[in-house]
C-alpha positions in Angstrom: 37.8 -54.4 -8.0 41.1 -55.7 -7.6 42.7 -58.3 -9.3 43.2 -62.0 -8.1 45.9 -62.1 -5.8 45.2 -57.9 -4.0 43.2 -58.5 -1.0 40.4 -56.0 -0.4 40.8 -53.8 2.6 39.1 -52.3 4.9 38.1 -50.7 8.6 36.7 -54.2 10.2 39.7 -56.6 8.6 42.2 -54.3 8.3 43.9 -55.8 11.8 43.6 -58.8 11.4 45.0 -58.3 7.5 47.5 -56.4 7.6 49.0 -56.3 11.0 49.3 -59.5 11.8 50.4 -60.5 8.8 53.9 -62.6 8.4 54.8 -61.3 4.9 54.8 -58.0 4.2 52.1 -55.8 3.3 51.8 -53.4 0.3 47.9 -51.3 1.2 46.8 -48.8 -1.8 44.5 -46.3 -0.2 42.8 -45.4 -3.1 39.1 -44.4 -3.6 36.9 -44.7 -7.0 36.3 -41.2 -8.2 40.2 -40.6 -8.1 41.5 -41.1 -11.3 45.4 -41.8 -10.5 43.6 -44.3 -8.4 43.2 -45.8 -11.3 46.7 -45.8 -13.1 47.9 -47.1 -10.2 45.7 -49.8 -9.7 47.1 -52.2 -12.6 50.8 -51.7 -11.2 49.7 -52.6 -7.8 47.8 -55.7 -9.0 50.8 -56.7 -11.5 53.0 -56.5 -8.3 50.4 -58.9 -6.1 50.5 -61.1 -9.5 55.1 -61.2 -9.7 55.9 -61.4 -6.2 52.8 -63.9 -4.9 53.8 -66.1 -2.1 56.4 -63.1 -1.3 54.2 -60.2 -0.6 50.8 -59.6 0.3 48.7 -57.1 -1.6 45.5 -54.8 -1.0 44.0 -52.3 -1.7 41.2 -49.8 1.0 39.1 -47.7 -0.4 39.3 -44.6 1.7 35.1 -43.6 1.8 34.6 -47.3 2.5 36.9 -47.2 5.8 36.8 -43.6 7.2 38.5 -44.9 11.0 41.7 -46.7 9.0 42.5 -43.9 7.0 42.7 -41.4 9.9 44.5 -43.6 12.2 47.3 -43.5 9.6 46.8 -39.5 8.5 45.9 -40.3 4.6 45.2 -36.9 3.1 45.4 -37.9 -0.5 45.0 -40.8 -2.9 46.9 -43.2 -4.3 49.3 -43.3 -1.3 50.6 -46.6 -1.2 51.7 -47.8 2.5 54.2 -50.6 3.7 53.5 -52.8 7.1 56.6 -55.1 8.0 55.2 -56.5 11.0 52.7 -54.9 12.4 54.1 -51.6 12.3 54.5 -48.7 9.0 58.1 -48.9 6.7 57.5 -46.9 4.2 55.0 -44.7 2.0 54.3 -43.7 -1.0 51.9 -40.6 -2.3 51.0 -40.3 -6.5 51.3 -42.8 -9.0 55.0 -44.5 -8.6 55.9 -47.4 -11.3 56.3 -50.6 -10.5 60.2 -50.9 -9.5 59.1 -47.9 -6.8 56.4 -50.0 -5.7 58.9 -53.4 -5.7 62.1 -51.4 -4.2 59.6 -49.8 -1.3 58.4 -53.4 -0.1 62.4 -54.2 -0.1 61.5 -57.2 -2.3 
């Protein structure tokens, strides 16, 4: 389950929440069965808490949202994708520290 400042994203709300966001959006593609995803989760939540109002953060379960996962060619999890102005502006595969995620966001 995501933290208070992390949105649950799925195939149905992806476009309205992520692509139409006026703020940069960090989306964590993950899965409940993925060990490294459980390591990255709290780091993503910390970014969401620390940069509330500057960025939006969400988590998408690849098993629950196969259309979005396929559209962006997600082949391994965790994968973090940053969207700005409705377009992908950065991507990182694997576990990363907070500083790396912040750098990817450009904040």
